[in-house]
C-alpha positions as CSV (number, residue, x, y, z in Angstrom):
1,M,229.5,141.9,-25.0
2,Q,229.2,145.4,-26.4
3,T,226.1,147.5,-25.8
4,N,224.9,150.2,-28.1
5,L,223.6,152.9,-25.8
6,S,221.9,154.8,-28.6
7,N,219.5,152.0,-29.2
8,Q,218.4,151.7,-25.5
9,T,215.5,153.4,-24.0
10,S,215.0,154.0,-20.3
11,E,211.9,152.5,-19.0
12,G,209.4,155.2,-17.9
13,N,211.2,157.9,-19.9
14,S,209.5,159.3,-23.0
15,P,211.6,160.9,-25.8
16,E,212.5,164.5,-25.1
17,F,212.4,166.9,-27.9
18,L,213.5,170.6,-27.9
19,V,211.7,173.5,-29.5
20,G,213.1,173.8,-33.0
21,D,214.0,170.1,-33.4
22,V,213.1,168.6,-36.8
23,V,210.9,165.5,-36.6
24,V,208.9,163.1,-38.7
25,L,205.8,161.2,-38.0
26,T,206.2,157.5,-37.1
27,E,204.0,154.5,-38.0
28,D,202.3,155.0,-34.6
29,C,200.6,158.2,-36.0
30,R,197.5,156.6,-37.4
31,N,195.3,159.7,-37.9
32,F,197.6,161.7,-40.1
33,K,199.8,160.3,-42.9
34,T,202.5,162.5,-44.5
35,N,206.2,162.5,-45.4
36,E,206.7,166.1,-44.5
37,L,209.3,167.3,-42.0
38,F,207.9,169.0,-38.9
39,E,209.4,171.5,-36.5
40,V,208.7,171.1,-32.8
41,K,206.9,174.3,-31.7
42,N,206.2,173.5,-28.0
43,K,205.5,170.9,-25.4
44,T,201.8,171.1,-24.4
45,S,201.9,168.4,-21.7
46,T,204.0,165.5,-20.4
47,R,203.8,163.6,-23.7
48,L,202.1,165.9,-26.1
49,W,203.9,168.1,-28.6
50,T,202.8,170.8,-31.1
51,V,204.6,170.3,-34.4
52,K,204.4,172.4,-37.6
53,S,205.2,171.7,-41.2
54,E,204.9,174.0,-44.1
55,N,201.2,173.2,-44.4
56,H,200.1,171.7,-41.1
57,L,200.1,172.4,-37.4
58,I,199.2,169.3,-35.4
59,L,199.3,167.9,-31.8
60,V,201.0,164.6,-31.4
61,S,202.2,162.3,-28.7
62,S,205.9,161.4,-28.1
63,K,205.3,158.0,-29.6
64,E,204.0,159.5,-32.9
65,I,207.2,161.4,-33.7
66,R,211.0,160.8,-34.0
67,T,213.9,163.0,-34.7
68,A,214.6,163.3,-38.5
69,T,217.8,161.7,-39.8
70,V,220.5,163.5,-41.7
71,A,219.3,161.8,-44.9
72,E,215.8,163.0,-44.3
73,L,217.0,166.5,-43.6
74,N,218.9,166.4,-46.9
75,A,215.9,165.0,-48.8
76,K,213.5,167.4,-47.0
77,R,211.0,164.6,-46.3
78,R,210.5,161.4,-44.3
79,L,212.2,158.5,-46.1
80,T,210.8,155.0,-46.5
81,N,212.6,152.2,-44.7
82,A,214.2,151.1,-47.9
83,E,215.4,154.7,-48.7
84,Q,216.7,155.0,-45.2
85,A,218.6,151.7,-45.5
86,L,220.2,152.9,-48.8
87,A,221.1,156.3,-47.2
88,E,222.9,154.5,-44.3
89,V,225.2,152.5,-46.6
90,S,226.1,155.3,-49.0
C-alpha cells in the first residue's frame, strides 16, 4: 500500500509557516471572510500568526490559514473548491 506523505499530519504538530509565505484563510476562519492572498508577517506565539493582505492586517491561528496553491498565486486570490479542482486537472 502506498502512502502519500504530503497528506499526512504529525499529531501534536501545528503547520509551520515562514515569514513571507503566501497563505489564504481556511473555512476555520469564522470571523473574517475574504478571498485575498495574505503574506505571513510574523509568528506571535506558538500557534498565532500575523498576516497582511493589500487591505488588512490580522492575527490568525495556524488552523485558520493554509499555504496558497500555485493556481491561487496565479489568480491572485483564494479559489473556491470547484475552481481549485479545475485548476488541478488542467
